[in-house]
N, C-alpha and C positions, 0 to 999 in steps of 0.2 A: 269400270266404264270402258267400253271397247272403243278403239280408235275408229273414226269415221272412214268410210271407203273414199279414198282420194284418187282421182284420175289425173296423172301428170300428162301435160301436153309434150309430145316429143319435140326436140329442138329441130328446126328446119335449117337448111343450108344458109338461107338468108340471115337468120338470126345468129348463126354461128359466125358467119363472115362479119356481121355488124359488131358482134362482141369482140372479135379479133381486132378489128379496126380501132375500136375504142381503147382496147388494151394497149395497142401499139402507140397510139397518140398520147395516152396518159403516161406511158413509160418514157416517151420522148420529153414530155413536159416535166416529168420528175427528174430526169437526168440532166437536162439543160442547165439548171443553176449550178449543179455540182461541177459540170464541165467548165463552166465559166469561172467558178470560184477557184478551181485547181489550175486555172490558166492553160487548160488544154486547147481552148479555143480563144484566139486573140481577136477581140472585137473592140472597136471604139466605144466609150462609155454610153453615148447617146443611142447607139444601135442595140444595146443590150435590152433596154426597156421596150423599144419598138419591137424587137424580135420576140421577147417573152410575151408581150401583149398580143402580138399577131398569132403566136402559137396558141395562146389561150382562146382567142376568138375562133381560130380554126378548130380547136377541140370542141368548142360549143357547137359550131356548125356541123362537124362530123357527127356529134352526138345526136343532133336533130335529124340528120340524114339517116343515121343508123336506126333511130326509133321509127321513122317513116318506112324504112326498108323492112323492118321486122313486122310492122303492121300490114304492109303490103304483102309480105310473105304469108301471113295468116289469112288474108282475104282470098288468096288463090290456092290455099292448101286443099288437099284431097278431103280431109276430114277436119272441118273447122271446129274450133273449141266450142263446147256447149256453154249455155248460159248458166250462171251460178244461181242457185235457188236456195233461199234461206227458209228453214222450217222451224217452227216453234215446238219445242219438246216439252 
């Protein structure tokens, strides 16, 4: 059985920047508990929960913005992606 011809959509600048933003936010969210546990950052106990919760909420907001940005980049692309068509063989 031969592999189907697949056309990949090239990454646009907007989707690359959105991916980079999400990666940086996720890295910050992953490193923050380790920094606090190693006591490299001195914070009062109450502020830790608020800070981690706020960072998680910011990550969710950034993700939504990145998804909207990527969709907007596709709308204004020179060659928009074609529609998928399913064929019965």
